[in-house]
N, C-alpha and C positions, 0 to 999 in steps of 0.2 A: 421202658427204661427211663426212669425218673431223672437220672443224672445226665441225660442227653439233651443238648440244645441243638436243634436242627436249623440251619440257615439255607433258604432257597431264594430264588429271585425270578423276576419276570423276563430275564434275558441276560445277555453278557454285559459286563461293565456296568452293572447297576449298584455295586457296592457290597456284594456278598463277602468278599475276602476282607475288605476294609472293616466291615462290621465284625467279622470273626476275629480279626487282629485286635480291634478295640476292646472286645470282650476278653480275649486272652490276656491282654496287657492289664486290664483291671482286676483279673482273677488269678494271675500267675502265681500268687503266693499259695494258692490252693492246689497246685500241681495239675494243671489242665492238660488233658490229652486232646489233640486236634486231629481231624480227619478231613481230607479232601477227596471226594468221590467224583470221578469223571468218566463219561461214557466213551471218550475218545482216547486213543493210545498214542502217546508221545514218547520220545526217547527219555530215558531217566539216567542221569549221571550223578554220581556222588550219593546214591541212595543204597541202603541195605535191602536186599530182596528178602521178603518175608514169606511170600507164596507166589509161585509163577505157574500159570497155565497159559502159555504165550497166545496173545490175541484174544483171550477169553476173560481171564481174571489175572491181574497182576497187582500185588500188594507190596508196597515198599515203605521203609521207614526213612524219612528225610533226615539227613545228617548235616546238611549245610544251611546256614542261616543267611547267606549272602548272594544267592543266585537270582533273586527277583521273582522266582516262581511262587505261586500261591502257597504251596506247602513250606517253602523256605521263609516266606514272610510270616507264616504262623509260628515257626520256630523262633524267628527273630523277635517276635512279639512277646515271647516268654513261655510258650508251650513246653511242657516237660518232654513230651514225645509227640511226633507228628507222623501220621500214616498217609500215604498217597495211594489211592486205590483207582486203578483203571479197570473198568469192567463193562462188558456188554450188558445192556439193560435186562436181557432175559436171564442173566446169571447173577443179578444183584442179591437175591436171597442167599445164594450159596456164598457169595463174597462176604455178606454181612455175618453169616454164621461163622466164617473163618476169623474175621476181624473181631467179633464179639468176644472171643476167647482171649484177646490181647488187651481188652479194655478194663479199666478199674470199675468196680461196681458202686463205689460211694463217692469217688472224686469226680469233678466236672469233666464232661466230654462235650466238645463242640465239633459239629460235623457240617461241612458245606456240601450239600447234595440236593439236586432237583427231584430225585426219585425216591429217596429213602422214606419219606413220609407215608408212602403207600404200603410199606411192610413193617415199620416199627411203630409200636403203640406206646402210650404213656410217656410222652416227651413234650418239651416246649418247642414250638415251631414258629420261627420268624420268617416273614416274607419280605424281601427287599423289592421295592417298586422302582423300576428304572425311570429316568427323566423323560423318556419318550413314551412312557406308558401312562395311561390314566390310572388313578388309584383303583386297583381292583382287588377284591378279596378272594382268597382261595379257601375253599371249604375245609382244607386240611391245615391251614395256618391258623395259629392262635392270635397273631399280631402282625400287621402289615406296617411298613415304614418306608420313608424315602431317605435318601442319603443324608439330608440335612437333619433328620431326626435321630441319627446315630448317637450323638453325645447325650441327649436327654434319655434315650432308652438305656444306655449303659449305666447311667446314674440310677435308674429305677430297677435294674436287674439285680436279682439276689440268687445266691446259691446257699442253701442251708439244709441240713439233715439229708444230704444226698439228693436234693431236688432243686431244679431251676424254677423261679417264678418272677413275675414283674410286680413290684409294689405300687 
């Protein structure tokens, strides 16, 4: 999926959502769709349900840009549409098949997920390195960066002819 930019990280609070929002803001004129995939289930308020298998797969569309939740921050940054996916790890393939039908094929898609790189091919994968982690490479990531590298990376990032790349 050449129009997919995947963002993962070495842990919590390492800047994944900040990176996603920075990229969304820079590319919002190209009608970005954003996705937040989480293996934990939390209450969802103010979201439109897209698909529900309670406690297994729950896909929602974020409708509020002011809640402070990651999906809300993505909408506030300028994403045209944001999906919040809660899914058990063993059901990620099924959840991705469901959400795939709702995604544009030529417009930019940005997804924050730690596990999606194991099932999706032909995408650009960025790995955020947390402050408490030594810089470590993931065999699945194309590029690793720290929080302070975000502005420089966003300046080098390009989306052209339906594909993400770093210049």
